[in-house]
C-alpha positions in Angstrom: 31.9 6.8 -26.8 34.9 4.1 -26.3 36.1 4.1 -29.1 38.6 6.9 -30.3 37.0 9.3 -32.6 39.6 9.0 -35.2 38.5 5.8 -35.5 35.0 6.2 -35.5 35.6 8.7 -38.3 38.1 5.8 -40.1 35.2 3.6 -40.5 32.6 5.5 -41.3 34.1 7.7 -43.5 37.5 6.3 -45.4 36.1 2.8 -45.9 34.7 2.0 -48.8 30.6 1.1 -48.6 30.7 3.3 -45.5 27.8 5.9 -45.0 30.6 8.9 -45.0 30.7 12.1 -43.2 26.8 11.8 -42.6 26.6 8.8 -40.8 29.7 9.7 -38.1 28.6 13.0 -37.8 24.9 11.0 -37.1 26.9 8.5 -35.0 28.5 11.4 -32.8 25.0 13.3 -32.4 23.9 10.4 -30.6 26.2 9.6 -28.6 26.1 13.4 -27.5 22.2 13.5 -27.6 22.4 10.9 -24.8 24.9 13.2 -22.5 21.8 15.8 -23.2 18.9 14.4 -22.1 21.1 12.4 -19.5 21.9 15.4 -18.0 18.7 17.5 -18.7 17.0 14.9 -16.8 19.3 15.8 -13.4 18.2 18.8 -13.0 15.3 19.6 -10.9 12.4 20.5 -12.4 10.4 22.3 -9.8 8.0 24.1 -12.8 6.0 21.1 -12.3 4.8 22.1 -8.5 3.1 25.8 -10.5 2.4 24.4 -13.7 0.6 22.0 -16.1 2.4 20.7 -19.9 0.4 21.1 -22.5 0.7 20.4 -26.1 0.6 22.8 -29.2 1.3 22.4 -32.7 2.8 26.0 -33.7 4.0 28.8 -32.4 0.8 31.3 -32.4 -1.0 32.1 -29.3 -3.0 29.7 -28.0 -6.2 30.9 -26.3 -7.4 28.7 -23.4 -10.8 29.7 -21.3 -11.5 29.6 -17.8 -15.0 28.5 -16.8 -17.2 29.3 -14.0 -19.0 27.0 -12.0 -22.4 25.2 -13.5 -25.4 26.7 -12.0 -27.3 25.4 -9.3 -29.5 22.1 -10.6 -33.7 23.4 -10.3 -36.0 21.0 -9.1 -38.4 20.0 -12.4 -42.2 19.9 -12.4 -43.9 18.0 -15.4 -44.4 19.5 -18.1 -42.4 22.6 -16.8 -39.4 23.3 -19.4 -35.8 22.8 -18.7 -34.0 25.8 -17.9 -30.7 26.9 -19.6 -27.6 26.8 -17.5 -25.4 30.0 -18.5 -21.7 30.1 -17.8 -19.1 32.7 -17.5 -16.0 32.5 -19.1 -12.4 34.3 -19.0 -9.4 34.1 -21.1 -5.7 33.9 -21.3 -3.0 32.4 -23.7 0.1 31.0 -24.3 2.6 30.5 -26.9 6.2 28.7 -27.4 9.3 30.4 -28.4 12.4 28.5 -29.4 14.9 28.8 -26.5 18.0 27.1 -28.7 22.4 27.3 -28.6 24.8 26.1 -31.7 27.7 24.2 -31.2 30.7 22.9 -33.2 32.6 19.6 -33.2 36.1 20.4 -35.1 38.5 18.5 -37.4 41.2 19.4 -34.6 39.0 17.8 -31.7 38.6 14.5 -34.1 42.4 13.9 -34.4 43.0 15.2 -30.6 40.3 12.9 -29.7 39.2 15.2 -27.6 36.2 13.2 -25.9 36.0 14.7 -23.0 35.1 18.3 -24.6 32.8 16.9 -27.0 30.9 15.6 -24.0 31.1 18.4 -21.5 29.4 20.6 -24.4 26.1 18.4 -24.8 26.3 17.8 -20.7 26.1 21.4 -20.2 23.6 22.6 -22.6 21.4 19.7 -21.5 21.4 21.4 -18.1 20.9 25.2 -19.7 18.1 23.5 -21.5 16.6 22.0 -17.8 17.4 25.2 -16.4 16.0 27.7 -19.0 12.0 26.5 -18.4 12.1 26.8 -14.6 14.1 30.1 -15.1 11.6 31.7 -17.5 8.7 30.0 -15.2 10.3 32.0 -12.5 10.8 35.5 -13.9 7.3 35.2 -15.1 6.4 34.6 -11.2 8.7 36.8 -9.4 6.7 39.8 -11.9 3.0 38.6 -10.8 2.6 41.5 -8.9 2.6 43.9 -12.1 1.7 41.6 -15.0 -2.3 40.9 -15.3 -3.9 38.0 -14.6 -6.9 37.2 -17.1 -9.5 39.6 -15.3 -6.9 42.5 -16.2 -5.7 42.5 -12.7 -2.3 41.3 -11.6 -1.7 37.9 -11.0 -0.6 38.9 -7.3 -3.0 41.1 -6.0 -4.9 41.6 -2.9 -8.1 41.7 -4.6 -7.3 38.1 -5.6 -6.7 37.2 -1.7 -3.6 35.6 -2.8 -1.1 37.5 -1.6 0.2 38.8 2.0 4.0 39.9 3.5 3.8 37.4 6.2 7.1 36.0 6.5 7.4 32.1 7.2 9.2 30.9 10.5 9.4 27.4 12.6 7.0 28.5 15.1 3.4 29.0 15.8 3.3 32.5 13.9 4.7 30.7 10.9 2.0 27.6 10.9 -0.4 30.2 11.2 0.7 32.0 8.0 0.3 28.9 6.4 -2.9 28.3 7.6 -4.2 31.5 6.5 -2.9 31.3 3.3 -4.9 27.3 2.7 -7.8 28.9 4.1 -7.4 31.7 1.4 -7.2 29.1 -1.5 -10.1 27.1 -0.2 -12.5 30.4 0.0 -11.6 31.3 -4.0 -14.7 31.0 -5.8 -16.0 30.7 -9.5 -15.8 33.7 -11.9 -19.3 34.3 -11.0 -18.5 34.6 -7.6 -21.3 32.6 -6.7 -19.5 29.2 -6.1 -16.9 28.7 -3.9 -14.6 26.2 -6.0 -13.3 23.9 -3.7 -9.5 23.7 -4.1 -7.2 21.9 -2.1 -3.8 22.9 -1.6 -1.1 20.5 -1.8 2.6 22.2 -1.7 4.8 24.4 0.0 7.0 26.0 -2.5 9.9 27.7 -0.8 13.4 28.7 -1.7 16.6 26.4 0.1 17.1 28.6 2.9 13.4 28.2 3.9 13.1 24.1 3.4 14.3 23.4 6.6 11.7 25.7 8.3 8.8 24.3 5.5 9.6 20.6 6.9 9.4 21.8 10.9 5.9 23.5 9.8 4.5 20.5 7.7 5.9 17.5 9.0 6.3 18.4 13.7 2.9 17.7 15.1 4.2 19.9 17.7 6.4 23.5 18.0 8.0 25.5 20.5 6.1 28.6 21.4 7.4 30.6 25.1 9.4 27.4 25.6 6.3 24.8 25.7 5.3 22.5 23.3 2.2 23.4 21.5 0.4 21.5 19.1 1.2 22.6 15.1 -2.1 23.6 13.4 -0.2 23.4 9.7 1.0 19.9 10.5 0.2 17.1 7.6 -1.3 19.5 5.7 0.8 20.3 2.7 4.1 18.7 0.7 7.2 20.9 1.7 9.0 21.2 -1.7 12.8 22.9 -2.0 12.8 25.2 -5.2 16.4 26.0 -6.4 14.8 29.3 -8.8 12.9 31.0 -6.3 15.5 34.0 -6.0 14.2 35.5 -2.9 15.5 34.0 0.7 12.2 34.8 2.1 9.7 34.4 -0.7 6.9 31.2 -0.2 4.3 30.0 -2.3 1.3 27.4 -1.4 0.3 25.7 -4.7 -2.4 23.4 -5.6 -1.8 20.0 -7.8 -1.2 21.7 -11.4 -2.8 18.1 -12.5 -6.3 19.1 -11.3 -5.8 23.0 -11.3 -2.7 25.0 -12.6 -1.9 28.7 -11.6 0.5 28.4 -14.5 0.3 26.6 -17.8 4.1 25.0 -19.7 3.2 24.6 -23.5 5.5 22.6 -25.6 5.9 22.2 -29.5 4.4 19.2 -30.3 4.4 18.0 -27.0 8.4 17.8 -26.8 8.7 18.1 -23.0 12.7 17.6 -23.9 15.0 19.5 -25.9 16.3 18.1 -29.1 19.6 17.8 -30.6 19.7 18.8 -34.8 22.8 18.6 -36.9 23.6 20.8 -40.0 25.0 19.3 -43.1 28.5 19.5 -43.2 29.9 21.9 -45.2 32.5 20.0 -48.2 36.1 21.0 -48.3 38.3 20.3 -50.7 42.1 20.3 -51.3 42.8 22.8 -54.2 46.9 22.4 -53.5 49.7 21.1 -51.5 49.4 17.7 -49.4 46.3 16.0 -48.7 45.1 15.6 -45.0 45.8 12.0 -44.4 42.8 11.1 -43.0 40.7 12.6 -46.2 38.7 15.5 -44.4 36.0 16.7 -46.3 35.0 19.5 -43.5 36.6 21.7 -40.9 33.7 21.0 -38.3 30.4 19.4 -37.8 27.8 21.9 -36.0 25.4 21.0 -33.9 22.5 22.9 -32.4 20.5 22.3 -29.0 16.4 23.1 -29.4 14.0 23.5 -26.8 10.5 25.1 -27.7 8.1 25.6 -25.1 6.1 28.6 -23.6 4.9 29.7 -20.1 2.2 31.5 -19.2 -0.3 32.6 -16.0 -3.3 30.5 -15.6 -5.8 30.4 -12.5 -4.7 33.3 -10.1 -6.6 31.0 -7.4 -4.4 28.3 -7.1 -1.9 29.6 -5.4 -0.7 31.9 -2.5 2.2 34.4 -2.0 4.3 34.9 0.9 6.4 37.4 2.2 5.8 39.3 -1.5 
């Protein structure tokens, strides 16, 4: 936005055959949309370590089916019928919600050439949109001990073998806590209870206060125990991830790759994973009496809305393990 606002206004509104107020509002909106998206992308999208992204076409609940593993293949002799395989299924649902804020660009801002103020609004709303999906996901995650999973049991529950009260410390005890979490995920069985799912834990997601500890446990081949260097059994098993949205300084999570099996799901309306900037048609303002504006303003403000439509839901509780709960 190198050109003065009032000059841009004159070029698009006052000059004959130019596009008028709508064109000016759209040109201004294009610049603000760039600021919006640039700043949206600067915020860490750590929700992707917990959830897969999906697409829905409307605001209705969309049901997802979780199936058990197929029954073992059976030997078949000549002339024998082939036996059917029966699968057990469970369901969860996800629906999207609009998250939005409106703002205005006034004619005073245009006349005063207040470019900085106009830039700051979409910058801040871009960051707010990026925080929104992370904050909504973590609010759900924080309540996983009371919100039920698809089986009617709280998402984090001892019967799911996906939670513990063990602290994460930069020593052998911390390494063993990680091993316990990894083992718990690897031993998870399908809905029928007959087949091990064979899940592979990938990430150790922690708050900033635990990130240095996580790096030691995941990346140091040896740990100090009783003044002696001992082999670290958790070395190289997980990728440490710092998540600024975890509100507890002591909570930690082990997750599988959400592209393979997802503990949570974030659905976006029509697949739009970034916020939109919408403009309301400018309301006409006509001069009835008194001196007319030298700029021939036919509006008092231009109204815009930042809109982000998404929804978050718990999915597979077997693909995550929570520590120090």
